[in-house]
C-alpha positions as a printed Julia matrix, in Angstrom:
116×3 Matrix{Float64}:
 84.53  -53.79  -49.71
 81.34  -52.9   -47.87
 78.04  -51.52  -49.14
 75.85  -48.89  -47.56
 72.3   -49.01  -48.93
 69.89  -46.11  -48.66
 66.69  -47.34  -50.3
 63.25  -45.97  -51.0
 63.97  -42.24  -51.02
 60.7   -40.75  -52.3
 60.33  -37.44  -54.1
 57.78  -35.59  -56.16
 59.84  -34.0   -58.93
 59.48  -32.39  -62.33
 61.44  -34.42  -64.89
 60.41  -35.4   -68.39
 60.23  -34.44  -72.03
 56.48  -33.71  -71.96
 55.5   -30.18  -70.94
 52.85  -31.43  -68.5
 55.5   -33.41  -66.59
 57.16  -30.1   -65.74
 53.86  -28.72  -64.46
 52.25  -31.68  -62.68
 55.38  -33.55  -61.67
 55.71  -37.25  -60.95
 56.48  -39.52  -58.04
 59.97  -41.02  -57.93
 61.72  -43.56  -55.77
 65.5   -43.76  -55.55
 67.8   -46.48  -54.2
 71.46  -45.78  -53.47
 74.32  -48.28  -53.04
 77.62  -46.86  -51.81
 80.6   -49.2   -52.12
 83.19  -48.23  -49.55
 85.41  -49.5   -46.79
 83.84  -48.66  -43.47
 85.89  -51.11  -41.42
 87.47  -48.18  -39.56
 84.15  -47.33  -37.92
 83.95  -50.91  -36.65
 86.63  -50.01  -34.13
 85.92  -46.34  -33.65
 82.09  -46.37  -33.55
 82.38  -42.82  -34.93
 80.09  -41.36  -37.61
 83.05  -39.52  -39.15
 84.54  -42.88  -40.14
 81.6   -43.85  -42.34
 79.0   -42.21  -44.61
 76.22  -40.16  -43.04
 72.9   -41.49  -44.4
 71.19  -38.14  -43.75
 73.63  -36.39  -46.09
 73.05  -39.05  -48.75
 69.3   -38.45  -48.63
 69.78  -34.67  -48.7
 71.96  -34.88  -51.82
 69.39  -37.06  -53.59
 66.5   -34.72  -52.73
 68.48  -31.63  -53.77
 69.37  -33.12  -57.17
 65.82  -34.4   -57.68
 64.59  -30.83  -57.21
 66.56  -29.68  -60.28
 64.31  -30.28  -63.29
 65.72  -32.33  -66.18
 64.28  -33.86  -69.32
 66.0   -37.21  -68.7
 66.17  -39.18  -65.47
 69.51  -40.53  -66.69
 70.86  -36.99  -66.33
 69.53  -36.79  -62.78
 71.08  -40.15  -61.82
 74.53  -39.09  -63.04
 74.25  -35.79  -61.15
 73.38  -37.71  -57.98
 76.39  -40.02  -58.42
 78.75  -37.11  -58.99
 77.52  -35.3   -55.86
 77.69  -38.45  -53.74
 81.27  -39.11  -54.83
 82.15  -35.56  -53.76
 80.67  -36.29  -50.33
 83.51  -38.57  -49.27
 86.7   -40.12  -50.55
 85.58  -43.26  -48.73
 83.13  -43.94  -51.6
 84.82  -46.17  -54.19
 81.78  -46.8   -56.35
 78.18  -45.71  -56.37
 75.0   -47.19  -57.84
 71.76  -45.28  -58.3
 68.43  -46.83  -59.26
 65.88  -44.16  -60.09
 62.24  -45.19  -60.64
 59.56  -42.97  -62.15
 56.26  -44.17  -60.7
 53.24  -44.3   -63.07
 55.04  -42.78  -66.07
 52.95  -41.05  -68.76
 52.96  -44.09  -71.05
 49.74  -45.54  -72.44
 48.79  -48.68  -70.56
 49.14  -49.91  -67.01
 52.81  -49.5   -65.99
 54.01  -49.41  -62.39
 57.29  -47.64  -63.13
 60.19  -47.15  -65.46
 63.67  -47.3   -64.0
 67.25  -46.61  -64.86
 70.33  -47.91  -63.07
 73.64  -46.07  -63.19
 76.74  -47.5   -61.58
 80.05  -45.71  -61.52
């Protein structure tokens, strides 16, 4: 099995349980791992035989633009949409980081990882 990694997708989105998070928004960074067999493209050198990274990024941005209280909810939506993108995807992993979360103290980020 092979892995396609699309890392460091950055978005300003409006997720959170606090009302101000839905007004001000927060910075997010998302990493995607797509587990698939792309050995066919080794011989064909054809984009249709693998996963288009541009479409992966577009799916992530589109789902990040839909406000949710929980980033866990967003991560599962991203996985579901990515799996619909291609039957070549056997498994998907999403790491979603909320940069400078509204937690007292000095915290770089909080993150969740969903793998399915």
